[in-house]
N, C-alpha and C positions, 0 to 999 in steps of 0.2 A: 369867660376864659379863666382857667385855673391859675392861681399864683404859684410861684415856685415854693413858697413856704408850706403849701398844702402837701407837698411830696418831700418829706425829709430824706436826706441821703444817709445811708448806713454804710459804715466802713469798719470792718473788723478783721484782724489777722487770723482768728481761730474759728469759732462756730457762731453763726448768726441765726437766730430764731425769730421769725416774723409771723405774727398771727393777727389777722383781721386788720391789716394796714396797707397803705399805698406808699411805695417808695420809688425814688427816681433810679437809684443805682445801688447795687449791693456787690461788694467785693470781699470774699472771705475764703478760707480753706473749705469750710462746709456750710451750706445754706439750707435751712429747713423753712419752708413757707407753708402756712395753713390759712386758707381763705384770705389770701392777700394778692396784691399785684405789684409788679415792678417793671420798669422800662428796660433796665439792663441788669443782668445777673452774671457775674463772673466768679467761678469757684472751681475747686478740685472736684467736689461732690455736691450735687444739688438734689434735694427732695422736695417735691411740690404735692400738696393735697388741696384740691379744690381752689387752685390759684391760677394766676395768669402772669406770663412774662413775655416781653416783647423781643429782646435780643438776649440769647442765652449762650454762654460759652463755658464748657466744663469738660472734665474727663469722664465723669459718670453722672447721668441724669436719670432720676426715677420720678415719674409724674403720674398721678392718679386723679382722674376727673379734673384735668387742668387744660389750659390753653397755652400754647407756645407759638411765638411768631417765627423767628429765625433761630435755628439751633446749629451750633458747631460743637461737636463733642466726640469723644472716643467711643462712648457707649450710651445709648438712649433707650429707656423703657418707658413707653406711654401706654397707660391702660384707661380705656373709656374717656378719651380726651380728643383734642383737636390740635393739629400742628400745621403751620404754614409751610416751612421748608426746613429740612434736616440734612446736614452733611455730617456723617459719622462713619467710623469703621464698622460698628455693629448697631443696628436699630431694630427694636421690637415694638410694634405699634398695634393697638386695637382702638378703633375710633376712626376719625376723619383726618386725612393727611393730604396736603396739597402736593408736595414733592419730597421724595426721599432719594438721596444719593449716598450709597453705603457699600462697604465691602461685603457685608452680610446683612440682609434685611429679612425680617420676619413680619409679615402682615397677616393679622388674623382678626376675624369678626369686625371688619370695617371696610373703609373705602379709601383708596389712594389715587390721586390724579395722575402722578408721574412717579415711577419707581425705576431706579437705575442701580444695579449692583452686580457683583461677581456671583454671589449666591443669593437667591431669593426663595424663601419658604412662605407658602401662602396657604391659609386655612380659612375657608368660608369668607372670602374677601373679593372685592372688585377693584380693578385698576383701570385707569384711562389708557395710559401708555406704560408698557412694561419692557424694559431693555435689560437683559441679564444673560450671563454665560450659562448658569445652571438654574433651573426653576424646579421646585418640588412642591407638589400639592395641587389642588384644584383651584384654578383662578379664572375669573371671567374678565377679559380685557376688551377694551374698545379697539386698541391698536397695539399689536405685539411687534416683535422685531421685524418679521417678514412684512407685516402690514405697513410699518414705518418706512421700510425701504421702498416698497411699491408706491406709497403716498408721496415720498420724496422724489422719486423718479417721475411720477405722473405730474406732480406740481412743477418740476423743473422743465419738463417737456412742454407743458402748457404755457409757462411763462416765456420760454424761448420762442414758441410759435407766435405769441402775442407781440413780442418785441420785433420779430421779423415782419409780421403783418403791419405793424405800426410804421416801420421804416419804409416799407413798400408804399403804403397809402399816403404817407405824409412826406414823401421825398420832395425836397426843394429842387427847382430847376435852375 
């Protein structure tokens, strides 16, 4: 098990540059990370290059060949990376993403499990579930808005029938 001294905590009010290091928490106005990882990153602006971050909160995030866990931001740009969950006003991703909830989402050259947004632009990408008001581009989805509605209705009907059948079969006298 890793000791807490192996992950120093960095705290700076201005610009923090981290290169080839592991840190627990970073809080600054601007954070630049290169070949590093951090558990928590909070800043106005974050730039990651070949880095990883678990929980990220910022107004602007630009990540290249990086992995992000949970992201809460105003604007996110991820190129050739991986992201677990992102909630932002504007998201642009290429790579692999678990879930995106955004006002405007751009998914290109990658795969996203779940995408929800007012406007979604897709270019050479696949999604598992896509829920959007406006969709532009070619997208391959496993479950779109109409499919999600049909699946929900069918699942609800099936569950209701099973409950009714269970009541009839196991009624106590």
